[in-house]
N, C-alpha and C positions, 0 to 999 in steps of 0.2 A: 108643844110637840111631845108626843109619848117618847120617841127615841132619845130625846135629850135628858130623859130621866131614867133611863134603863141601863142594862148591862151593855157593853160595847157591841156594835154591829160593824164588822170588819169585812172588807173585800179587796181583792187585788185589782189593779187597773189593767192587767195583761191576762190574756187567755192562756191556759195551760194545755200542752206543754209548750214552753218557750225554747225554740231552737236557736242556738248561738254558734257562729263559727269559731273554732279554736284559735285561728290566726288573727282574729280581731284585735285591733290595737286600741280601740275605743272601750272606755269603761261601760258596763251596762248597769241599769238601775231597775229595781223593782219598787214600786209604789203601791201603797195601800190607802184606802179611804176608811176613815173610822168616824163613827157617830156614837153618841151615848153620854152618860153622866160623866162630867169632867171632875177631876183629872183622870186622864188615861195614860197608862204606862205601856209602852210597846217594846217587845223583845223579839229579836231575829234569831232563827235557828236554822241550821242545815242539816238535814238527815238526823233530826232530833237532838243535835248537839248545839248549844249556844255559841253563836258567833262572837268572836272577840273583836270589837271595833278597834281599828288601828291602821296599819299600813294599807292592807288590801280591802278591808271593808270599812266603809264610812257611812254615817247615817245624817240625814238632813231633815228639815221640817218637822221637828219634834219627834224624830225617829220614825217618820211616816215613809221616808225614802231610804232605801239601801243601795248604795253604790259599791260595785265590785270592780277592782282594778285589774287590768291584765298583768302579766301573761296568764293565759287560761290553760288548764290541762283537763284530761278526762276526769280527774278528781273533783273538778268544780261542778260537774253534772250531779244532779240529785234534787231532792225536795227541799225547797226553801220555804220556811213557814214564819209567819208573824203571829205573835200572840198579843192581844190587847186586854188589859185588865183595869178595872175600876172598882169602886166600893160595892157595886151591884153583881160583879162576876167577871168572867173572862171569856174570850172568843179566840179561836184559833183557825187560821186558814193557811193553806199551802199551794204552792205552784211548782210544777216540775220544770227544771231547767236542763236541757240536753245540749252539751257541747259536742260538736262534730268537726272532723278534720279530714285531711287528705291521707291517702295511703302512703306510707313511708317504707323505704328499702333500706336494709342494712346488709352489708357484705362483711362476713367475718372469715378469718383464715384460721383453721384448726391445726393442730400438731401433725395430723396426717396429710397435711397440704391440700386437702380437699377444700374447695371453695364452698362454703355453706351460705346460702342466701336465706335471709329471714324476712318474710313479708308479713307486716301487721297492718291491718286495716283499723284506723282510728275512728272510722265512721260508725255511728250507732245505728244498728238495724234491728229493731226489736229488742233494745237493751242488751245486745250481744256484741262482743268484740271478736272478730275472726283473726285467726293466726295461721300462717302456713309456713313450714320449713321444708327445704329441699337441698340436695347436695349434688355437686358435679365432681366427679373424679378424673 
């Protein structure tokens, strides 16, 4: 087979964008399938920064599966990419992961004794986060 003697051919097993609820208590995983001349070295990145495998990020199946542990925040949203390299070359593929959540309400008391309500929507709508502040005197 020609693919077995070539540079890596890499693809994700999920479709982009992948939408995940922020309150999910289960870890999520990203899997890639790789073919090409062996040995193949796989590295994982998020937003072009290499992931440090450890407490929250774990890899399995010769680095072909990335497992991300909760709790999730808005900062976990982004572009997750895998690069596969062998003696013939490298291949990079990415998938967009979007975490969404519920609207949260915060009530703060200021020195003027006015009650300030801060409403922040954590749900992603076109990659924007909406924020609204109003006060009652």
